N, C-alpha and C positions, 0 to 999 in steps of 0.2 A: 441448429436453433435449440436453445434451452428455455424452459418455462418454469415460473414459480407462481403459484396461485394462493390466494387467501379467499376463504368463503365462510359464511355464517349459515349453518344448517338449522332449519326449523322444521321438524317432522311431526305430524299430528297423528296420534293413535287414540281415538276416543277422547278422553280427558287428559291424556298424557302428552306432554310436550317435551321433545328431545332437542336440545340445542347444544352445539359444540363447534369449536373452531376446527377447520379442516383445510389443510394445504397439501399440495403435492408437486413433485418435480421429477423429470426424467432422470434416471441414472443410465447414462449412455446417450445416444443420439438417434433421433428418428431418421429414417432414410429419405432420400429425395422424392420418393413416390408417396410419402405421407400426405394426407389431405386433412387439413384442420386438426393437427394433432393436439391442439390446446383444448378441444372439446370432444374429440372423437371417442375417447375411452369411456365417456360417461353419458353419451347422448341417447342411450337406450335404443338406438336404431340399429338392428342387425343388418348392416348393408356392407358387405365385404368388398364391394366394388369401389366405394368412395371413401369409407371411413377407416381403413386399415392403417395401422402403424407398422411400418417396415423398418426394422432396425438394421443399421449398417453391420456387416459381418464382423468387423473387428471388435465391436462391442458385444456381439452375440456370443462369440467364443469365450470371452472373458467373463461374461455375466452382465447382462443389461437388465433394465426394468424400471420400476417406479418406486419412489420413496413417499410415504404419507406421514404427515406430522399433525398431531392433535394438540389443541391448546390445553386441554386437560386430559386426564386419564380416561380412556374409553374401554369398555368391557367388550372386547372383539370376540365374536363367536364363529364367524364364517367368512371365507374369502373365495370368490370364484373368478378364475382367470380364463378368458376365451381367446383362442388363437384360431386362425384360419389356415387352411392348407390349400393353396391353389392346385387345381386339378393337374396342371401341367408341370408342377415343380415338386420334387421330393424334398420339401424343406419344412421343418417344423421343430419346436423345441424338444431337446433330448430330455431335459429335466427343469423343474421349476422349484426354487428354493424360497421358503417363507422365513423371514427374520424379524424378530420382535426386539424392541428396545427395552432393556432391563434398567429401570431408573435407579434401582438400589445399587447396582454394580457400575452404572454409567457405561454400559457397553452393549453391543448387539449380541443377541442370542439366536442361533439358528434353531428353529423349532420343528421344521419338517422339510424334507427334500423329496419331491414326488416325480417319478419318472413318467414318461408319456403314458397317461392312464389308458389310452385307447389300444396301445400296443401296435398301432397302425400308422404312426406318424411318418415312417419311412416306407410304408407299403404303397407302391405305385398304384395299386388297384383300389386303394381307399379313397373314396370320392366325397366324403362328407364335407360340408362347407365350414364346419367348426369343430374344434377340439376343446373340451371343457376340463380344466384342472381345478379341483376343489380341495381346500383345507378346512376342516371343521374340528372343533374341540370345545370343552367347557370354557366358559367366558374367560378370556385372557386379558387382564388389565395391562394397558400399554399406552405410551404417549406417541409411539412411532412404529411404523411398519415398513419393511422393504420386501418387494417381490422381485426376485432375480431369476432370469431365464437364461439357459445355456443351449447352444446348438448352432448348426450351420446357418440357419435362417429363422428369424422370429417374426411372425406375422401377428402381432398383438392387436386385438380388435375391441375388447371390452373388458372391464374390471368391475366387480361388484363386492362391496364391503358391507358386512352386517355386524351390528352391535346389539347389546342388551341394555334396555332402559332400566330405570329404578323399579319398575313393577315386574321385571323379569321377561318382558316381551321382546322379541327380536325385531329390529328395524333395519331398513336399508339406508345407509349413509349416501347421500347424494351431494356432490360438490356444487357450490354456488358460482358466483361471479368471478371471473378472472380479472387480473389487473391489466388493463389494456394500455399499451404505450400510445400516446397521442401522435397522430400523423404529422401535425405541424406544431412545433413548439420552439421556445427558446431554450438553449442548452446552457446551464450555468456550470462552470468549472468550479472545483473546490477552491475556496478563498484561502484557507489556512489549514494545516494538517500537522498532526503530531501524535506521539504515542509513547508508551512506556509501561512500567510495572506499578500496579496498585499497592504493592508491598514495599516499593522503593522508588519514589518519584524522581530521584536523582537520575534515573535511567531515561528520562524524557529526552526525545529527539524529534526534531521536526521533519526528519526524513524517514522516520520508522514506519514500517509497513506490516510488522508482525503483530499478530494477535494470538499470543500463546507462548510456547516454549520454543524458540528458534533453534536452540541447542541445549546441551545437558546442563549448562551453567547459568544461563540467563533466562529470566521470565519477563516478557513484555506482553502483558495480557490485555491491554486496553488502547484503543485508538480514538482520537478526537478530531473532528473536522468541522468546517464552518463554510457557509455560503452567504454571499452578499446579496441582500434583498432591497438595497436602496432604490433601485430603478422601479420598484413596484409599490413604494410607500404612498405615492400620490394617489394611485387608484384604490389603495387599501384592501384590494381583493383580487384574487386570481381565479381562473376557471378550473385549473387542474395543476397538480404538481406530483411528479413521480420521481422518487429517489432511486437511482441505479447504483447498486452496491456490489462491486467485484470482490469475490471471496474465494481464493484458491486454497484448497486443503493441501496441507504439507505434512510429511512425517506420518505420525500415528493418528492424524486427525480424521478418523473415519467414524467418529461418534462424538463430536464436540458441539455443545450447545452454545450459541452465541446470542447475545441480547442487543438489540438496537434501542438506544435511549435518546431522548431529546432534552436539551437544557431549557430550563424555565428562564424567561426573560430573554433579552437580545443577545447576551454573551458576545459582544463585538470582537473581543480578543480572547483567544484560547491560550492556556498556559499549563504547566505541569500540575498545577493544583487541581485542574479539571479531571485529572486521573482519579482523584479520590473524592470529588465533590458529590454531595447529596442533592444538589439542586437540579435533579433530573426526574423525568417520568418515563415509564416503559412505553415503547412503540410496538415492538414485535420481537419474537424469538425465532431463531433458525437452527435447525439441526443439520450440521454439515457432515457429509459422508465422503469417503475417498472418491466416489464416483459422482458427487453432487454437481449441479449446474454451477458454472463459475460466476454467473450474474444473477443477482436477486433484485426484485422490484418491490417498492413499497409506495402506496398511495399516501402521500403526506399532505394532501390538499388542506384538510381541516387544520393541521398543525401550522402550516404556512399562513393561512388566512388569519388564524388566531394571533400569530406574531405581528402581522401587518396591522390588524386592528388595534394593537397596543402601541403602534408606532415604532416597532422594532425593524431596524434596517439590516438585520442579519439573523441567522438561525444556525445553531450548532447541535451536532449529534455526537454520540459516543457509542462505540461498539466494544462489548466485553465478551471475552472467552470465559463463560461461566464455568465450564468443566475444568479448565486449567486453574482458575481461581480457587476452585473447591478442592481439587485433587493434587495440584502441583504437577511435578514432572513425573508422569507414570512411566514405569519401565526404563527410566533413565535414558530416554530417546526424545528427539525432537517431536513436538506435537503442537501444531499451530495452524492458523489460517493467514494468508497473505493478502493484503489489500493494496492493489495498484492505484495510487492516488490520481494517476493520469486518466483513469477510467471511471473515477468516482464523479458522478454527474447528477444534476437535478434537471429534469425536463419540465418546463413551466409554459402553460398556456394562459395568456392574459384573459 
């Protein structure tokens, strides 16, 4: 199970208000014994019997962890990672790697790799309930962070992120509400789909699923798709709408920024001109890594209700690979995301 979260943080320190967008997703896969992994890392309850996140071994050996994305640059000062070592199992992280996103270079930069700081992770006589791994440095401006852990067994229990506000005070970043998928909903399949290159709209194809450079010669960096809302026009309002967007990283796409946009107006028909249309507004951004979750979720309730209130019987979206549009074909190798249109859905609750 993979998760993607969006949260608005408002943290009060005297007269200072710190507010930023904060989202996170697993890099790897929580094990079957995980309990409520969507909240366990940040619930502030040190309860290793119910809230531990146990990673599957195949992800642990190759490096698993968590990726954080900030809507704007954050002055990151400290990161604390807590793992538990069950008394009856000699399993713990061998090393923890901290990786920051370099916006200027548009790539990840490994800033620190810390070995088991206790020196006792594999010591069978070591019975502490928790192992704390910390990274601290002068404020590092970044838009994204990866925490990768390696070892035969990872029992991740809690993560704390600290930043610096405008007055220089350190504050704890706490995630907010997750995007919950409705239990009962109508599932809308994509009505029409197409994509191509913003630099050459003649590349338009209605079966295209690439968002980036699928090979060294061709760039198809944008995808457009549409949902039919005619069955909801009479009621003119729905209770909830969640867009499920499958995005499979491919090639060198371990640091591509994607932007989700929505077209203004009904846009009942999509065409190649929509690749370069300015008749859109931003919905959200996604940083996709080679180990990113394959499915992303976006609450589009307000957007859908706005369309219905205007009498629009359809709604259209566009996904752009901002990195490829800006930098072109880096290193002369494929670099893209792949969207499976058959898994592109909208969940609607009337």
